[in-house]
N, C-alpha and C positions, 0 to 999 in steps of 0.2 A: 709632664711635670709642669709646672707653669713656671715662668722663667722671674728672678727676682725683679724687682720695680721699684723705682725711687721716685715716691707720688709726696707731696705736698698734701694736707688734712683737706678733704674735702668739706666745702661749705655746706651748713644745713640749708635746705631751700628757702629761709625765708631771710638770710643774710646776704647780701651783695658778697660776691669774690672779692677777696682782698689781693689786692697786688704785694707780690712777695718785695721784700725789701732787697736794696744791693747786697747786704750779707747773705740773707736767704739764697738769692739767686747762686752767688759764688759759693755758699757752701752746697749747694744741689748740684752744680758743675763738679765742685771736688768730689762729692758721693759720686756722682756717673763715671768721673774718672779713674775711681779706687774700686770701682764694679767687682772686676778680676780678682782684685785682692780680697774683697769681702765674702765674695762668693767661693773663693778658695779656702778661706779660714772657715766659713760655714759648714763646708761640705756639703752644699746645699742650695737648689736654685729657685726653689719655690718660695723663701721667702719675701715678703715687701718691706720697703724702709718709709716711713713717713714722718712728716713734720709735725707738731705736736706739743703738748703740755708735756712736760717731764719726761724720764727715760726709762722705757720697759718693754719688757718681752710679751706679747700674747699668743701663749702656746695655742691655744685653741684655734686662732686665726692665721699664725704664722706673722703676725706684722711686729716690727719692730719701731718704737715710736723715739723720735729724739726732738730735743726741744731748742732749735737755734737761739731762740732769744736768751735762753740762761747764758751760752756761752757770749752771745753779742752784749749783753748787760756788762760782762766781766772783761770785755776787752780781748777776748781771747781770737786767735786768729779761726777760721771755718775749719780749717783742719784738725783743731780740738776734736769735733764732733766725730771723727773719723774713730778716735780712742773710743770714746761714748759707745759709738756702734759696735765696737770690738767688744767692749766690756759686755754688753746685752747680748751679743753673739756666744760667750762662755756660756751664758745660762742656758741658751737656746743647744749648744752642744750637751751641757749637760741633762739638759730635759731629753735630749734625743737618746742619751745612752739610758736614761733612767727617770722615768716621768714623775716618779714620786720623790725625785731626789731632793728637791728644793724644800717640798713638806718637811722631808726627812731630817735635812739641813737646818732647818728652822727649829725644829723641835730638839735636836741635840743642843744646839746652841742656846736655846731657852733653859734646858734642863742644867747644861754649864753653867749658865748665868745664875740660876737659883743657888746653886754652891757658892760659887765665887762671890755672886752679891751678898750672901750672909756674912761671909766674912770682912768685905769691903764695909758692911754695916756696921757689924762688930767694933772695927777699929774706929769707924765714925763715932759709936757711941760711947767707946774708952776715950776719946779724946776731952781734954778739959776746955772748958767754957761754953760746949755747945749745948744750947737750951731744950728741955724736954719737948717745948712747941717745935722747934727746928726737925728733932728725930722723930718726933709725929708727922712732921710733913714728908720728912724721907721715908716712911712709911709706907704712905698712901701708894696703893697698886693702881697702875691703870693699862688698860686693855693694850695689847701688843699689835693684835692685826685683826681685821674683820672676818679671814678665815678661821680663825681660831680665837673667837671670840672669849672661850674660858680662859686663855692663856693669859695672866696678868702679870706686871713685875714693878717694884717699887723702884725707888730711884737709883739704890745700888746695886741692882739687879739688873736694872737697865743701863746703867755705866757698862757692867759686863758682858752684856748683851751685846751691846756698841761695839766692845774691844774686839769679841769673836767676829762679829760680823765685819770689822775692820781688815782683821789679818784673813779672812776669805777673800775679801777685795783684793789684798796685796796679792795671794796667790794666782788670782784670776790676773791680774796686772803681769805678773811673770810669764804666765802662759802667752799673751798678747804680744809681750815684748819678744820672747822667744821665737815665736812665729814672723812678726816684723823685721827681725834683725838676723836670723841663723836659720831660717829656712827660705 
């Protein structure tokens, strides 16, 4: 089994290697110092962690990407990235237990959002002073996912979907806090 690694994004062959900022170095040192807790939470030593754009887990490669610049721009201490890493690790743990969990959760939240979104839209439509033009713009559906291009939501349904997604993230936060403070 491969050991966990904490590695910066590798530059493309045509790019000159970029020197990490003081913030990135501090963040990288913090991740190295937290390696044991990260591995214990993941219950896996094969994952890799890499600085990059955005925060996401790639199940096919076992790479968790974190975006130091997002935290630096907002004035967060590098330790805040640790929380983002743990958040992505909850997705890894879900994936390890059931590789179809994420897709199923997305589809369940999509179906719930369609139902709740209709109720939200009906309330908007019943509100005095909202023009037909505005309501028509709310009805416009947009694609939710590249993976599921047929799944589209209007503005009310999207608001409902975001609510369900938010509650799922609160649940993940509970798991992280429980691990960090009670185990």
